[in-house]
Backbone as CSV, one residue per row, in Angstrom:
resi,resn,N_x,N_y,N_z,CA_x,CA_y,CA_z,C_x,C_y,C_z
1,MET,18.157,-0.622,-5.142,16.801,-0.402,-5.623,16.831,0.475,-6.855
2,SER,16.123,0.046,-7.903,16.033,0.826,-9.123,14.916,1.845,-9.013
3,GLU,14.997,2.856,-9.862,13.941,3.860,-9.886,13.572,4.159,-11.329
4,ILE,12.282,4.226,-11.569,11.792,4.499,-12.913,11.378,5.957,-13.008
5,LYS,11.532,6.549,-14.171,11.136,7.935,-14.391,9.808,7.979,-15.160
6,ARG,9.110,9.109,-15.026,7.873,9.286,-15.778,8.165,9.601,-17.245
7,ARG,7.211,9.294,-18.112,7.312,9.674,-19.515,7.167,11.192,-19.626
8,PRO,7.511,11.766,-20.784,7.351,13.222,-20.978,5.943,13.713,-20.715
9,ASP,4.929,12.847,-20.963,3.543,13.270,-20.736,3.115,13.093,-19.286
10,GLY,4.038,12.662,-18.420,3.750,12.549,-16.990,3.275,11.175,-16.548
11,SER,3.002,10.266,-17.466,2.517,8.943,-17.106,3.691,8.026,-16.746
12,ILE,3.388,6.949,-16.040,4.398,5.976,-15.642,4.484,4.882,-16.695
13,ASP,5.690,4.526,-17.086,5.916,3.485,-18.076,5.886,2.124,-17.376
14,TRP,4.688,1.526,-17.282,4.537,0.265,-16.551,5.236,-0.892,-17.253
15,GLU,5.320,-0.836,-18.574,6.023,-1.897,-19.280,7.501,-1.909,-18.902
16,ALA,8.076,-0.715,-18.729,9.483,-0.633,-18.326,9.658,-1.211,-16.924
17,ILE,8.700,-0.920,-16.039,8.765,-1.461,-14.676,8.696,-2.984,-14.707
18,LYS,7.759,-3.530,-15.500,7.631,-4.981,-15.587,8.912,-5.616,-16.100
19,SER,9.552,-4.962,-17.078,10.794,-5.494,-17.638,11.905,-5.502,-16.594
20,MET,11.993,-4.418,-15.813,13.030,-4.330,-14.784,12.816,-5.391,-13.718
21,LEU,11.564,-5.592,-13.323,11.271,-6.571,-12.285,11.481,-7.991,-12.795
22,SER,11.144,-8.235,-14.046,11.335,-9.566,-14.623,12.806,-9.921,-14.703
23,ALA,13.645,-8.896,-14.932,15.084,-9.140,-15.060,15.767,-9.284,-13.712
24,ALA,15.089,-8.852,-12.654,15.700,-8.901,-11.317,15.774,-10.337,-10.822
25,ASP,16.696,-10.560,-9.911,16.831,-11.887,-9.308,15.771,-12.008,-8.231
26,PHE,14.568,-12.352,-8.628,13.434,-12.378,-7.716,13.097,-13.822,-7.384
27,ILE,13.220,-14.199,-6.126,12.974,-15.574,-5.716,12.082,-15.554,-4.478
28,SER,10.999,-16.262,-4.510,10.130,-16.409,-3.345,10.000,-17.883,-3.038
29,GLU,10.195,-18.247,-1.787,10.099,-19.657,-1.436,8.678,-20.177,-1.613
30,SER,7.708,-19.269,-1.718,6.327,-19.702,-1.873,5.799,-19.489,-3.282
31,ASP,6.667,-19.162,-4.228,6.232,-18.872,-5.592,5.469,-20.025,-6.220
32,GLN,5.861,-21.250,-5.929,5.260,-22.403,-6.575,4.077,-22.970,-5.787
33,LEU,3.664,-22.289,-4.747,2.590,-22.772,-3.904,1.304,-22.036,-4.191
34,ASP,0.179,-22.744,-4.145,-1.090,-22.052,-4.313,-1.554,-21.500,-2.975
35,HIS,-2.688,-20.799,-2.991,-3.176,-20.102,-1.791,-3.382,-21.061,-0.622
36,GLU,-4.016,-22.216,-0.874,-4.307,-23.161,0.201,-3.032,-23.767,0.771
37,GLN,-2.040,-24.033,-0.087,-0.778,-24.590,0.400,-0.048,-23.605,1.297
38,ARG,-0.076,-22.300,0.924,0.590,-21.287,1.753,-0.072,-21.195,3.116
39,ARG,-1.404,-21.223,3.136,-2.104,-21.148,4.412,-1.820,-22.398,5.249
40,ALA,-1.697,-23.535,4.598,-1.397,-24.773,5.314,-0.028,-24.695,5.982
41,ILE,0.936,-24.070,5.283,2.280,-23.916,5.860,2.229,-23.034,7.101
42,LEU,1.504,-21.898,7.011,1.375,-21.007,8.166,0.726,-21.728,9.341
43,GLU,-0.303,-22.513,9.056,-0.993,-23.229,10.126,-0.087,-24.285,10.749
44,ALA,0.726,-24.952,9.920,1.648,-25.963,10.435,2.699,-25.332,11.337
45,ARG,3.203,-24.140,10.926,4.190,-23.447,11.760,3.568,-23.043,13.083
46,ALA,2.333,-22.559,13.036,1.656,-22.145,14.264,1.498,-23.335,15.208
47,HIS,1.122,-24.488,14.648,0.938,-25.690,15.464,2.250,-26.107,16.122
48,ARG,3.336,-25.979,15.382,4.644,-26.394,15.891,5.201,-25.433,16.936
49,LEU,4.984,-24.142,16.737,5.614,-23.137,17.585,4.784,-22.752,18.816
50,ALA,3.483,-22.914,18.717,2.626,-22.470,19.814,2.775,-23.403,21.013
51,GLN,2.713,-22.842,22.198,2.716,-23.611,23.428,1.263,-23.894,23.790
52,VAL,0.860,-25.123,23.654,-0.533,-25.480,23.877,-0.760,-25.799,25.347
53,PRO,-1.684,-25.094,26.029,-1.959,-25.388,27.426,-2.674,-26.717,27.577
54,GLU,-2.810,-27.208,28.819,-3.463,-28.484,29.070,-4.869,-28.504,28.500
55,GLN,-5.585,-27.389,28.655,-6.903,-27.260,28.067,-6.846,-26.140,27.036
56,ALA,-6.868,-26.511,25.773,-6.725,-25.514,24.713,-7.881,-24.527,24.753
57,PRO,-7.607,-23.227,24.611,-8.670,-22.230,24.631,-9.542,-22.320,23.391
58,ASP,-10.745,-21.805,23.489,-11.654,-21.723,22.354,-10.974,-20.931,21.242
59,THR,-11.111,-21.408,19.984,-10.444,-20.728,18.878,-10.897,-19.289,18.729
60,GLU,-12.092,-18.957,19.207,-12.570,-17.581,19.137,-11.899,-16.688,20.168
61,GLN,-11.151,-17.295,21.095,-10.502,-16.541,22.157,-8.999,-16.401,21.952
62,VAL,-8.499,-16.825,20.800,-7.060,-16.718,20.535,-6.814,-16.045,19.185
63,LEU,-5.625,-15.472,19.059,-5.177,-14.876,17.812,-3.978,-15.670,17.302
64,GLN,-3.991,-16.038,16.047,-2.810,-16.639,15.427,-2.061,-15.498,14.752
65,ILE,-0.839,-15.245,15.188,-0.126,-14.056,14.726,1.256,-14.390,14.166
66,LEU,1.660,-13.571,13.214,2.978,-13.660,12.596,3.849,-12.561,13.192
67,TYR,5.002,-12.923,13.736,5.913,-11.955,14.348,6.878,-11.401,13.294
68,LEU,7.155,-10.107,13.392,8.065,-9.457,12.455,8.832,-8.337,13.141
69,GLN,9.945,-7.965,12.548,10.767,-6.870,13.069,10.678,-5.659,12.155
70,LEU,10.436,-4.492,12.749,10.538,-3.214,12.062,11.592,-2.421,12.821
71,GLY,12.785,-2.336,12.264,13.879,-1.712,13.017,14.162,-2.533,14.260
72,ASN,14.220,-1.854,15.414,14.484,-2.562,16.662,13.213,-2.882,17.435
73,GLU,12.065,-2.757,16.790,10.783,-3.019,17.435,10.170,-4.309,16.898
74,THR,9.537,-5.070,17.815,8.854,-6.299,17.435,7.367,-6.021,17.259
75,PHE,6.844,-6.432,16.118,5.425,-6.291,15.814,4.859,-7.670,15.485
76,ALA,3.554,-7.717,15.335,2.888,-8.947,14.911,1.635,-8.565,14.138
77,ILE,1.133,-9.492,13.338,-0.114,-9.281,12.615,-0.828,-10.616,12.522
78,GLU,-2.152,-10.598,12.595,-2.918,-11.833,12.509,-2.682,-12.501,11.151
79,THR,-2.484,-13.809,11.174,-2.176,-14.530,9.940,-3.355,-14.546,8.969
80,LYS,-4.557,-14.271,9.422,-5.698,-14.273,8.501,-5.599,-13.146,7.475
81,TYR,-4.748,-12.151,7.764,-4.543,-11.056,6.808,-3.310,-11.282,5.937
82,VAL,-2.566,-12.370,6.205,-1.311,-12.634,5.491,-1.545,-13.663,4.394
83,VAL,-1.247,-13.287,3.156,-1.379,-14.209,2.031,-0.127,-15.059,1.898
84,GLU,1.033,-14.403,1.987,2.304,-15.097,1.909,3.432,-14.156,2.315
85,VAL,4.637,-14.719,2.433,5.829,-13.927,2.756,6.851,-14.142,1.648
86,LEU,7.370,-13.025,1.116,8.331,-13.081,0.014,9.743,-12.829,0.525
87,ASN,10.697,-13.602,0.015,12.108,-13.402,0.327,12.841,-12.861,-0.898
88,LYS,13.980,-12.185,-0.668,14.824,-11.682,-1.757,13.977,-10.945,-2.798
89,CYS,13.310,-9.920,-2.332,12.314,-9.229,-3.142,12.886,-7.934,-3.715
90,SER,13.091,-7.883,-5.033,13.597,-6.677,-5.685,12.445,-5.709,-5.926
91,THR,12.679,-4.421,-5.692,11.639,-3.417,-5.885,12.126,-2.315,-6.814
92,VAL,11.161,-1.659,-7.460,11.433,-0.503,-8.301,10.698,0.679,-7.690
93,ARG,11.416,1.764,-7.435,10.809,2.932,-6.807,9.971,3.703,-7.822
94,LEU,8.810,4.187,-7.376,7.924,4.960,-8.236,8.198,6.453,-8.091
95,PRO,8.108,7.216,-9.181,8.327,8.666,-9.076,7.182,9.323,-8.330
96,ASP,7.529,10.311,-7.500,6.547,11.124,-6.779,5.678,10.316,-5.821
97,ALA,6.112,9.126,-5.436,5.329,8.312,-4.504,5.526,8.805,-3.074
98,PRO,4.527,8.607,-2.183,4.692,8.992,-0.778,5.897,8.293,-0.154
99,ALA,6.422,8.872,0.912,7.640,8.343,1.540,7.467,6.912,2.028
100,PHE,6.248,6.529,2.409,6.043,5.183,2.951,5.937,4.122,1.861
101,VAL,5.939,4.514,0.597,5.884,3.545,-0.501,7.319,3.191,-0.904
102,VAL,7.730,1.961,-0.621,9.071,1.508,-0.983,9.205,1.426,-2.494
103,GLY,8.147,0.950,-3.143,8.154,0.790,-4.586,7.205,-0.316,-4.978
104,VAL,7.473,-0.957,-6.112,6.649,-2.074,-6.563,7.548,-3.263,-6.850
105,THR,6.960,-4.454,-6.754,7.713,-5.666,-7.033,6.863,-6.589,-7.903
106,ASN,7.478,-7.655,-8.366,6.826,-8.612,-9.249,6.316,-9.797,-8.440
107,LEU,4.999,-9.991,-8.441,4.395,-11.133,-7.760,3.776,-12.035,-8.821
108,ARG,4.600,-12.965,-9.325,4.154,-13.899,-10.359,3.489,-13.202,-11.535
109,GLY,4.153,-12.169,-12.034,3.671,-11.458,-13.208,2.769,-10.280,-12.922
110,GLU,2.344,-10.128,-11.673,1.506,-8.997,-11.292,2.331,-7.984,-10.497
111,ILE,2.008,-6.691,-10.653,2.728,-5.649,-9.933,2.129,-5.467,-8.548
112,LEU,2.971,-5.533,-7.521,2.543,-5.408,-6.128,3.216,-4.198,-5.495
113,ALA,2.428,-3.296,-4.938,2.985,-2.144,-4.222,3.480,-2.589,-2.847
114,VAL,4.628,-2.044,-2.420,5.238,-2.418,-1.140,5.377,-1.184,-0.255
115,MET,4.897,-1.305,1.002,4.908,-0.194,1.946,5.928,-0.410,3.060
116,ASP,6.446,0.696,3.590,7.325,0.664,4.760,6.587,1.398,5.883
117,LEU,6.217,0.669,6.936,5.404,1.242,8.014,6.228,1.939,9.094
118,LYS,7.546,1.914,8.975,8.373,2.444,10.058,8.074,3.908,10.371
119,GLY,7.832,4.711,9.335,7.570,6.125,9.564,6.342,6.372,10.425
120,LEU,5.343,5.487,10.326,4.123,5.642,11.123,4.407,5.533,12.616
121,PHE,5.449,4.765,12.948,5.779,4.524,14.351,7.079,5.211,14.761
122,GLU,7.519,6.158,13.929,8.728,6.935,14.200,9.941,6.042,14.429
123,ILE,10.042,5.008,13.589,11.184,4.100,13.611,12.085,4.465,12.437
124,LYS,13.359,4.583,12.680,14.298,4.977,11.633,14.347,3.925,10.532
125,SER,14.198,4.377,9.289,14.255,3.467,8.149,15.684,3.311,7.656
126,ALA,15.930,2.192,7.019,17.246,1.926,6.426,17.020,1.138,5.145
127,GLU,18.045,1.038,4.326,17.932,0.244,3.108,17.680,-1.218,3.483
128,PRO,16.796,-1.915,2.749,16.513,-3.326,3.033,17.794,-4.156,3.075
129,GLY,17.895,-5.033,4.081,19.075,-5.870,4.236,18.843,-7.279,3.724
130,ASN,19.784,-8.182,4.040,19.702,-9.559,3.546,18.539,-10.330,4.147
131,THR,18.076,-9.907,5.330,16.977,-10.627,5.978,15.620,-9.983,5.694
132,SER,15.600,-8.892,4.933,14.342,-8.200,4.664,13.384,-9.099,3.883
133,GLN,12.108,-9.000,4.232,11.071,-9.776,3.577,9.856,-8.894,3.351
134,VAL,8.981,-9.316,2.470,7.753,-8.584,2.197,6.572,-9.463,2.599
135,ILE,5.742,-8.943,3.481,4.542,-9.646,3.918,3.400,-9.187,3.016
136,VAL,2.850,-10.105,2.246,1.769,-9.784,1.309,0.447,-9.861,2.058
137,LEU,-0.292,-8.754,2.075,-1.548,-8.679,2.821,-2.757,-8.742,1.893
138,GLY,-3.843,-9.266,2.430,-5.087,-9.327,1.679,-6.060,-10.281,2.349
139,LEU,-7.336,-10.193,1.956,-8.349,-11.135,2.443,-8.950,-11.876,1.247
140,GLU,-9.834,-11.218,0.534,-10.417,-11.832,-0.647,-9.405,-11.943,-1.779
141,GLN,-8.439,-11.022,-1.810,-7.428,-11.007,-2.862,-6.183,-10.313,-2.335
142,VAL,-5.084,-10.436,-3.073,-3.839,-9.749,-2.713,-4.058,-8.241,-2.844
143,GLU,-3.633,-7.473,-1.823,-3.817,-6.021,-1.856,-2.484,-5.280,-1.990
144,PHE,-1.584,-5.444,-1.019,-0.276,-4.794,-1.085,0.677,-5.506,-0.144
145,GLY,1.959,-5.140,-0.219,2.959,-5.754,0.639,3.482,-4.789,1.686
146,VAL,3.946,-5.339,2.796,4.548,-4.549,3.877,5.975,-5.036,4.077
147,LEU,6.931,-4.116,4.032,8.340,-4.467,4.208,8.637,-4.748,5.677
148,ALA,9.296,-5.874,5.939,9.732,-6.225,7.296,11.232,-6.484,7.274
149,ASP,11.920,-6.060,8.326,13.359,-6.321,8.401,13.620,-7.809,8.592
150,GLU,12.659,-8.491,9.229,12.763,-9.943,9.391,11.412,-10.470,9.865
151,VAL,11.045,-11.626,9.354,9.863,-12.345,9.831,10.376,-13.510,10.661
152,THR,9.903,-13.636,11.889,10.530,-14.589,12.809,9.750,-15.867,13.050
153,GLU,8.464,-15.770,13.392,7.724,-16.976,13.722,6.223,-16.729,13.683
154,VAL,5.479,-17.826,13.750,4.028,-17.777,13.903,3.702,-18.392,15.260
155,ALA,2.803,-17.763,16.010,2.453,-18.272,17.335,1.020,-17.890,17.662
156,MET,0.561,-18.331,18.841,-0.790,-18.037,19.286,-0.746,-17.076,20.467
157,GLU,-1.743,-16.218,20.568,-1.862,-15.281,21.695,-3.330,-15.221,22.090
158,THR,-3.625,-15.350,23.381,-5.013,-15.260,23.829,-5.482,-13.807,23.742
159,ILE,-6.713,-13.625,23.314,-7.260,-12.279,23.150,-7.258,-11.522,24.469
160,LYS,-7.560,-12.208,25.553,-7.640,-11.524,26.848,-6.278,-11.037,27.333
161,ALA,-5.186,-11.572,26.743,-3.840,-11.146,27.136,-3.382,-9.916,26.361
162,VAL,-4.163,-9.505,25.355,-3.805,-8.331,24.563,-4.292,-7.068,25.275
163,MET,-3.352,-6.165,25.541,-3.656,-4.944,26.287,-3.818,-3.757,25.341
164,PRO,-4.426,-2.667,25.819,-4.599,-1.480,24.971,-3.258,-0.919,24.498
165,VAL,-3.312,-0.205,23.392,-2.106,0.403,22.821,-1.577,1.483,23.758
166,PRO,-0.284,1.471,24.091,0.285,2.495,24.979,0.138,3.893,24.392
167,ARG,-0.086,4.870,25.231,-0.244,6.252,24.781,1.074,6.814,24.261
168,SER,2.176,6.149,24.582,3.487,6.625,24.132,3.718,6.376,22.640
169,ILE,2.884,5.547,22.017,3.036,5.251,20.588,2.647,6.476,19.778
170,ALA,3.403,6.746,18.727,3.134,7.896,17.864,1.688,7.878,17.380
171,GLU,1.043,9.026,17.400,-0.364,9.139,17.015,-0.594,8.656,15.593
172,SER,0.376,8.881,14.711,0.224,8.480,13.313,0.080,6.970,13.148
173,GLY,0.585,6.220,14.123,0.527,4.769,14.011,-0.506,4.109,14.896
174,ARG,-1.062,4.834,15.862,-1.980,4.233,16.833,-3.201,3.602,16.171
175,ARG,-3.741,4.238,15.131,-4.954,3.703,14.513,-4.712,2.413,13.748
176,PHE,-3.442,2.062,13.528,-3.116,0.829,12.824,-2.690,-0.281,13.789
177,LEU,-2.977,-0.105,15.077,-2.603,-1.099,16.076,-3.835,-1.679,16.760
178,LYS,-3.789,-2.978,16.994,-4.879,-3.686,17.663,-4.657,-3.724,19.168
179,GLY,-3.390,-3.752,19.580,-3.066,-3.810,21.004,-1.612,-4.194,21.192
180,VAL,-1.267,-4.540,22.416,0.109,-4.926,22.739,0.078,-6.140,23.665
181,THR,1.013,-7.052,23.474,1.065,-8.253,24.297,1.876,-7.992,25.572
182,ALA,1.884,-8.969,26.462,2.609,-8.833,27.725,4.107,-8.694,27.512
183,ASN,4.615,-9.212,26.395,6.063,-9.091,26.124,6.374,-7.893,25.231
184,ALA,5.450,-6.915,25.218,5.638,-5.630,24.527,5.652,-5.748,23.008
185,THR,5.019,-6.765,22.467,4.876,-6.881,21.018,3.636,-6.116,20.571
186,LEU,3.811,-5.197,19.642,2.697,-4.410,19.124,2.002,-5.200,18.010
187,ILE,0.683,-5.381,18.141,-0.075,-6.134,17.152,-0.710,-5.169,16.159
188,LEU,-0.312,-5.311,14.905,-0.881,-4.474,13.845,-2.335,-4.863,13.598
189,ASP,-3.159,-3.872,13.303,-4.563,-4.107,12.987,-4.677,-4.295,11.471
190,GLY,-4.758,-5.542,11.051,-4.801,-5.837,9.630,-5.969,-5.188,8.921
191,LYS,-7.117,-5.143,9.561,-8.300,-4.542,8.939,-8.086,-3.056,8.686
192,SER,-7.511,-2.359,9.667,-7.260,-0.921,9.507,-6.274,-0.662,8.379
193,LEU,-5.263,-1.517,8.250,-4.288,-1.361,7.175,-4.961,-1.555,5.813
194,LEU,-5.783,-2.587,5.709,-6.427,-2.877,4.427,-7.532,-1.881,4.092
195,ASP,-8.054,-1.207,5.109,-9.111,-0.216,4.879,-8.566,1.179,4.587
196,CYS,-7.241,1.360,4.750,-6.651,2.688,4.592,-6.394,2.988,3.110
197,ALA,-7.082,3.989,2.591,-6.948,4.342,1.175,-5.531,4.797,0.831
198,ASP,-4.787,5.336,1.802,-3.433,5.829,1.527,-2.493,4.732,1.052
199,PHE,-2.785,3.469,1.410,-1.895,2.370,1.070,-2.185,1.768,-0.296
200,PHE,-3.183,2.284,-0.984,-3.506,1.744,-2.289,-2.957,2.667,-3.361
201,VAL,-1.908,2.215,-4.024,-1.224,2.990,-5.056,-1.936,2.800,-6.388
202,ASP,-2.145,3.892,-7.096,-2.771,3.823,-8.418,-1.764,3.238,-9.409
203,LEU,-1.943,1.965,-9.748,-1.020,1.294,-10.646,-1.435,1.448,-12.111
204,ASP,-2.425,2.283,-12.347,-2.850,2.532,-13.722,-2.475,3.931,-14.195
205,GLY,-1.857,4.730,-13.240,-1.558,6.115,-13.582,-0.316,6.270,-14.426
């Protein structure tokens, strides 16, 4: 991971960051896909991977979720908050950024801030490996990315099967969780993540 320094006047040289990211070997399998095509792929994966009961539940009673690994813990997030998933994502570290900010990356010419949520759940962080991916979050527009050690699958979960968040979870991360499944998968609350001002990095500073 590269790191950029501030100018003598304290400002960040964004042109230098763009140049570094443009020169990086940045490849996303979804780079050539538009928004609707990416959503279609997620929906197709969900259809293929989900176990459909004899009588399918009402769509309002199920969650379509993307499974991911943070360290040795399995998490999930509703696909409605996922814009796309990036592979082989090079990042540039920002000076004086909070510990949970991995850095910024190039998303088709735009600068995207990338977060590491492990600290919120007291999970030991490590340098991104070969399977690391960035989950791009947003609703009306792209907001920021979340670093995952691996993205595994898309599946369905009934809302009634989601249980309250265990009290053993670190307090710093509890407000960003929607619940936990029967197989101990923690479901991230996409709305809480997108509503948290701490995750929005000033890219104009």
